[in-house]
VEXKE-986554 format. One record per atom (N, C-alpha, C): residue number from 1; residue in three letters; x, y, z. Coordinates in nm, 2 decimals, padded with zeros to 4 digits. Layout:
N
i | aa | x | y | z
NUM | ALA | X | Y | Z
...
//
This chain:
95
i | aa | x | y | z
1 | UNK | -06.40 | -03.08 | -04.79
1 | UNK | -06.53 | -03.00 | -04.75
1 | UNK | -06.51 | -02.85 | -04.77
2 | UNK | -06.59 | -02.78 | -04.85
2 | UNK | -06.57 | -02.64 | -04.88
2 | UNK | -06.62 | -02.56 | -04.77
3 | UNK | -06.54 | -02.46 | -04.73
3 | UNK | -06.58 | -02.37 | -04.62
3 | UNK | -06.55 | -02.23 | -04.67
4 | UNK | -06.60 | -02.13 | -04.58
4 | UNK | -06.56 | -01.99 | -04.62
4 | UNK | -06.54 | -01.91 | -04.49
5 | UNK | -06.45 | -01.80 | -04.49
5 | UNK | -06.43 | -01.73 | -04.38
5 | UNK | -06.44 | -01.58 | -04.43
6 | UNK | -06.50 | -01.49 | -04.34
6 | UNK | -06.53 | -01.36 | -04.36
6 | UNK | -06.42 | -01.26 | -04.29
7 | UNK | -06.38 | -01.16 | -04.36
7 | UNK | -06.29 | -01.06 | -04.30
7 | UNK | -06.35 | -00.93 | -04.31
8 | UNK | -06.39 | -00.86 | -04.20
8 | UNK | -06.46 | -00.73 | -04.20
8 | UNK | -06.38 | -00.63 | -04.14
9 | UNK | -06.41 | -00.51 | -04.16
9 | UNK | -06.33 | -00.41 | -04.10
9 | UNK | -06.34 | -00.40 | -03.94
10 | UNK | -06.23 | -00.40 | -03.87
10 | UNK | -06.24 | -00.40 | -03.73
10 | UNK | -06.24 | -00.26 | -03.67
11 | UNK | -06.31 | -00.24 | -03.56
11 | UNK | -06.32 | -00.11 | -03.49
11 | UNK | -06.18 | -00.07 | -03.44
12 | UNK | -06.12 | 00.04 | -03.48
12 | UNK | -05.99 | 00.08 | -03.44
12 | UNK | -06.00 | 00.19 | -03.32
13 | UNK | -06.12 | 00.26 | -03.32
13 | UNK | -06.14 | 00.36 | -03.21
13 | UNK | -06.28 | 00.37 | -03.17
14 | UNK | -06.29 | 00.37 | -03.03
14 | UNK | -06.43 | 00.38 | -02.97
14 | UNK | -06.48 | 00.53 | -02.95
15 | UNK | -06.60 | 00.55 | -02.98
15 | UNK | -06.67 | 00.69 | -02.97
15 | UNK | -06.68 | 00.72 | -02.81
16 | UNK | -06.74 | 00.84 | -02.78
16 | UNK | -06.76 | 00.88 | -02.64
16 | UNK | -06.85 | 00.79 | -02.56
17 | UNK | -06.93 | 00.72 | -02.62
17 | UNK | -07.03 | 00.64 | -02.54
17 | UNK | -07.01 | 00.48 | -02.56
18 | UNK | -06.88 | 00.46 | -02.60
18 | UNK | -06.83 | 00.31 | -02.64
18 | UNK | -06.86 | 00.26 | -02.76
19 | UNK | -06.95 | 00.33 | -02.84
19 | UNK | -06.98 | 00.28 | -02.97
19 | UNK | -06.86 | 00.29 | -03.08
20 | UNK | -06.87 | 00.25 | -03.19
20 | UNK | -06.76 | 00.26 | -03.28
20 | UNK | -06.74 | 00.39 | -03.33
21 | UNK | -06.62 | 00.44 | -03.36
21 | UNK | -06.59 | 00.57 | -03.40
21 | UNK | -06.50 | 00.57 | -03.54
22 | UNK | -06.42 | 00.47 | -03.54
22 | UNK | -06.34 | 00.46 | -03.65
22 | UNK | -06.31 | 00.31 | -03.68
23 | UNK | -06.27 | 00.28 | -03.81
23 | UNK | -06.27 | 00.14 | -03.86
23 | UNK | -06.14 | 00.13 | -03.94
24 | UNK | -06.09 | 00.00 | -03.96
24 | UNK | -05.99 | -00.03 | -04.04
24 | UNK | -06.02 | 00.01 | -04.19
25 | UNK | -05.92 | 00.04 | -04.27
25 | UNK | -05.95 | 00.06 | -04.41
25 | UNK | -05.97 | -00.07 | -04.48
26 | UNK | -06.02 | -00.07 | -04.60
26 | UNK | -06.05 | -00.19 | -04.68
26 | UNK | -05.91 | -00.26 | -04.71
27 | UNK | -05.80 | -00.18 | -04.73
27 | UNK | -05.67 | -00.24 | -04.76
27 | UNK | -05.61 | -00.31 | -04.65
28 | UNK | -05.65 | -00.27 | -04.53
28 | UNK | -05.62 | -00.35 | -04.40
28 | UNK | -05.70 | -00.48 | -04.39
29 | UNK | -05.82 | -00.47 | -04.43
29 | UNK | -05.91 | -00.59 | -04.43
29 | UNK | -05.84 | -00.69 | -04.53
30 | UNK | -05.81 | -00.65 | -04.65
30 | UNK | -05.74 | -00.73 | -04.75
30 | UNK | -05.62 | -00.79 | -04.70
31 | UNK | -05.53 | -00.71 | -04.63
31 | UNK | -05.41 | -00.75 | -04.57
31 | UNK | -05.42 | -00.87 | -04.47
32 | UNK | -05.53 | -00.85 | -04.39
32 | UNK | -05.57 | -00.95 | -04.28
32 | UNK | -05.59 | -01.08 | -04.34
33 | UNK | -05.68 | -01.08 | -04.46
33 | UNK | -05.72 | -01.19 | -04.54
33 | UNK | -05.59 | -01.26 | -04.59
34 | UNK | -05.50 | -01.18 | -04.65
34 | UNK | -05.38 | -01.25 | -04.71
34 | UNK | -05.29 | -01.31 | -04.60
35 | UNK | -05.28 | -01.25 | -04.48
35 | UNK | -05.21 | -01.30 | -04.38
35 | UNK | -05.26 | -01.43 | -04.34
36 | UNK | -05.39 | -01.44 | -04.33
36 | UNK | -05.47 | -01.56 | -04.29
36 | UNK | -05.43 | -01.67 | -04.39
37 | UNK | -05.46 | -01.64 | -04.52
37 | UNK | -05.43 | -01.73 | -04.63
37 | UNK | -05.28 | -01.79 | -04.63
38 | UNK | -05.18 | -01.70 | -04.60
38 | UNK | -05.04 | -01.74 | -04.60
38 | UNK | -05.02 | -01.83 | -04.49
39 | UNK | -05.09 | -01.82 | -04.38
39 | UNK | -05.04 | -01.89 | -04.25
39 | UNK | -05.14 | -02.02 | -04.23
40 | UNK | -05.23 | -02.04 | -04.33
40 | UNK | -05.31 | -02.16 | -04.32
40 | UNK | -05.28 | -02.26 | -04.42
41 | UNK | -05.31 | -02.38 | -04.39
41 | UNK | -05.28 | -02.49 | -04.47
41 | UNK | -05.41 | -02.55 | -04.55
42 | UNK | -05.45 | -02.46 | -04.65
42 | UNK | -05.57 | -02.50 | -04.71
42 | UNK | -05.55 | -02.46 | -04.85
43 | UNK | -05.64 | -02.50 | -04.94
43 | UNK | -05.65 | -02.48 | -05.09
43 | UNK | -05.75 | -02.36 | -05.10
44 | UNK | -05.70 | -02.25 | -05.14
44 | UNK | -05.81 | -02.13 | -05.17
44 | UNK | -05.88 | -02.16 | -05.30
45 | UNK | -06.01 | -02.15 | -05.30
45 | UNK | -06.09 | -02.17 | -05.42
45 | UNK | -06.13 | -02.04 | -05.48
46 | UNK | -06.17 | -01.95 | -05.39
46 | UNK | -06.21 | -01.81 | -05.45
46 | UNK | -06.20 | -01.71 | -05.34
47 | UNK | -06.17 | -01.59 | -05.38
47 | UNK | -06.17 | -01.48 | -05.29
47 | UNK | -06.27 | -01.37 | -05.36
48 | UNK | -06.37 | -01.31 | -05.27
48 | UNK | -06.46 | -01.22 | -05.33
48 | UNK | -06.49 | -01.11 | -05.23
49 | UNK | -06.53 | -00.99 | -05.27
49 | UNK | -06.57 | -00.89 | -05.19
49 | UNK | -06.73 | -00.90 | -05.18
50 | UNK | -06.78 | -00.90 | -05.05
50 | UNK | -06.93 | -00.89 | -05.04
50 | UNK | -06.96 | -00.79 | -04.93
51 | UNK | -07.09 | -00.75 | -04.94
51 | UNK | -07.16 | -00.66 | -04.85
51 | UNK | -07.23 | -00.74 | -04.76
52 | UNK | -07.20 | -00.71 | -04.63
52 | UNK | -07.28 | -00.78 | -04.53
52 | UNK | -07.35 | -00.69 | -04.43
53 | UNK | -07.47 | -00.73 | -04.37
53 | UNK | -07.52 | -00.65 | -04.28
53 | UNK | -07.44 | -00.63 | -04.15
54 | UNK | -07.49 | -00.54 | -04.07
54 | UNK | -07.40 | -00.49 | -03.96
54 | UNK | -07.38 | -00.58 | -03.84
55 | UNK | -07.41 | -00.71 | -03.87
55 | UNK | -07.38 | -00.81 | -03.76
55 | UNK | -07.34 | -00.93 | -03.84
56 | UNK | -07.22 | -00.99 | -03.80
56 | UNK | -07.16 | -01.12 | -03.84
56 | UNK | -07.17 | -01.22 | -03.73
57 | UNK | -07.23 | -01.33 | -03.74
57 | UNK | -07.23 | -01.43 | -03.64
57 | UNK | -07.09 | -01.49 | -03.62
58 | UNK | -07.07 | -01.54 | -03.50
58 | UNK | -06.94 | -01.61 | -03.47
58 | UNK | -06.82 | -01.52 | -03.47
59 | UNK | -06.85 | -01.38 | -03.44
59 | UNK | -06.74 | -01.30 | -03.42
59 | UNK | -06.73 | -01.27 | -03.27
60 | UNK | -06.61 | -01.24 | -03.20
60 | UNK | -06.61 | -01.23 | -03.07
60 | UNK | -06.58 | -01.08 | -03.04
61 | UNK | -06.62 | -01.05 | -02.91
61 | UNK | -06.60 | -00.93 | -02.83
61 | UNK | -06.63 | -00.80 | -02.93
62 | UNK | -06.72 | -00.80 | -03.01
62 | UNK | -06.78 | -00.68 | -03.08
62 | UNK | -06.67 | -00.59 | -03.14
63 | UNK | -06.58 | -00.66 | -03.22
63 | UNK | -06.47 | -00.60 | -03.28
63 | UNK | -06.50 | -00.55 | -03.43
64 | UNK | -06.61 | -00.60 | -03.48
64 | UNK | -06.63 | -00.57 | -03.62
64 | UNK | -06.73 | -00.46 | -03.63
65 | UNK | -06.71 | -00.38 | -03.74
65 | UNK | -06.77 | -00.25 | -03.74
65 | UNK | -06.91 | -00.27 | -03.82
66 | UNK | -06.99 | -00.15 | -03.85
66 | UNK | -07.10 | -00.16 | -03.92
66 | UNK | -07.10 | -00.06 | -04.04
67 | UNK | -06.97 | -00.02 | -04.07
67 | UNK | -06.96 | 00.06 | -04.19
67 | UNK | -06.83 | 00.02 | -04.26
68 | UNK | -06.83 | 00.06 | -04.39
68 | UNK | -06.70 | 00.03 | -04.46
68 | UNK | -06.60 | 00.14 | -04.44
69 | UNK | -06.49 | 00.13 | -04.49
69 | UNK | -06.38 | 00.24 | -04.47
69 | UNK | -06.43 | 00.35 | -04.55
70 | UNK | -06.36 | 00.47 | -04.51
70 | UNK | -06.39 | 00.59 | -04.59
70 | UNK | -06.53 | 00.65 | -04.57
71 | UNK | -06.59 | 00.61 | -04.46
71 | UNK | -06.73 | 00.65 | -04.43
71 | UNK | -06.84 | 00.62 | -04.52
72 | UNK | -06.82 | 00.52 | -04.60
72 | UNK | -06.92 | 00.48 | -04.70
72 | UNK | -07.01 | 00.38 | -04.64
73 | UNK | -07.14 | 00.41 | -04.65
73 | UNK | -07.24 | 00.32 | -04.57
73 | UNK | -07.33 | 00.26 | -04.67
74 | UNK | -07.32 | 00.15 | -04.72
74 | UNK | -07.42 | 00.10 | -04.81
74 | UNK | -07.54 | 00.06 | -04.72
75 | UNK | -07.66 | 00.06 | -04.78
75 | UNK | -07.78 | 00.05 | -04.69
75 | UNK | -07.87 | -00.05 | -04.76
76 | UNK | -07.93 | -00.14 | -04.69
76 | UNK | -08.03 | -00.23 | -04.75
76 | UNK | -08.16 | -00.19 | -04.68
77 | UNK | -08.27 | -00.20 | -04.75
77 | UNK | -08.41 | -00.18 | -04.69
77 | UNK | -08.48 | -00.31 | -04.67
78 | UNK | -08.52 | -00.33 | -04.56
78 | UNK | -08.58 | -00.47 | -04.54
78 | UNK | -08.71 | -00.45 | -04.45
79 | UNK | -08.82 | -00.48 | -04.51
79 | UNK | -08.95 | -00.45 | -04.44
79 | UNK | -08.96 | -00.31 | -04.38
80 | UNK | -08.91 | -00.22 | -04.45
80 | UNK | -08.93 | -00.07 | -04.40
80 | UNK | -08.82 | -00.03 | -04.30
81 | UNK | -08.72 | -00.12 | -04.27
81 | UNK | -08.62 | -00.09 | -04.18
81 | UNK | -08.49 | -00.07 | -04.25
82 | UNK | -08.41 | 00.04 | -04.21
82 | UNK | -08.28 | 00.06 | -04.27
82 | UNK | -08.19 | -00.03 | -04.19
83 | UNK | -08.10 | -00.10 | -04.27
83 | UNK | -08.00 | -00.19 | -04.21
83 | UNK | -07.86 | -00.13 | -04.26
84 | UNK | -07.77 | -00.10 | -04.18
84 | UNK | -07.63 | -00.06 | -04.23
84 | UNK | -07.56 | -00.18 | -04.27
85 | UNK | -07.49 | -00.17 | -04.37
85 | UNK | -07.40 | -00.28 | -04.42
85 | UNK | -07.25 | -00.24 | -04.44
86 | UNK | -07.17 | -00.33 | -04.44
86 | UNK | -07.03 | -00.29 | -04.47
86 | UNK | -06.96 | -00.39 | -04.57
87 | UNK | -06.85 | -00.35 | -04.62
87 | UNK | -06.78 | -00.44 | -04.72
87 | UNK | -06.69 | -00.53 | -04.65
88 | UNK | -06.67 | -00.64 | -04.70
88 | UNK | -06.58 | -00.74 | -04.64
88 | UNK | -06.53 | -00.83 | -04.75
89 | UNK | -06.41 | -00.91 | -04.70
89 | UNK | -06.35 | -01.02 | -04.79
89 | UNK | -06.40 | -01.15 | -04.75
90 | UNK | -06.45 | -01.23 | -04.85
90 | UNK | -06.48 | -01.36 | -04.81
90 | UNK | -06.38 | -01.46 | -04.90
91 | UNK | -06.32 | -01.55 | -04.81
91 | UNK | -06.24 | -01.65 | -04.87
91 | UNK | -06.32 | -01.79 | -04.88
92 | UNK | -06.32 | -01.84 | -04.99
92 | UNK | -06.37 | -01.98 | -05.00
92 | UNK | -06.25 | -02.08 | -05.01
93 | UNK | -06.25 | -02.19 | -04.93
93 | UNK | -06.12 | -02.28 | -04.92
93 | UNK | -06.17 | -02.42 | -04.91
94 | UNK | -06.08 | -02.51 | -04.93
94 | UNK | -06.11 | -02.64 | -04.90
94 | UNK | -05.98 | -02.68 | -04.81
95 | UNK | -06.01 | -02.76 | -04.70
95 | UNK | -05.89 | -02.81 | -04.61
95 | UNK | -05.83 | -02.93 | -04.67
//
């Protein structure tokens, strides 16, 4: 069965009101994906960079950020609303 796993920048520092203030760099995201690949027993099919909206389902304790590293904020416009996005790594694999 083919599956995928996303790796997004984690929040590294909280702001004055508990919101995110700083995030991991993209190279740290790539490093986390590499570590996961090395420690897993699966066949990697593809690795890609994707832009995702500011929420990823199935993540715990609100550790993923809403912006990419280096203060770059890609934005999508959906039905007149601005949605912040961030860059992540997606690994496609077969167990």
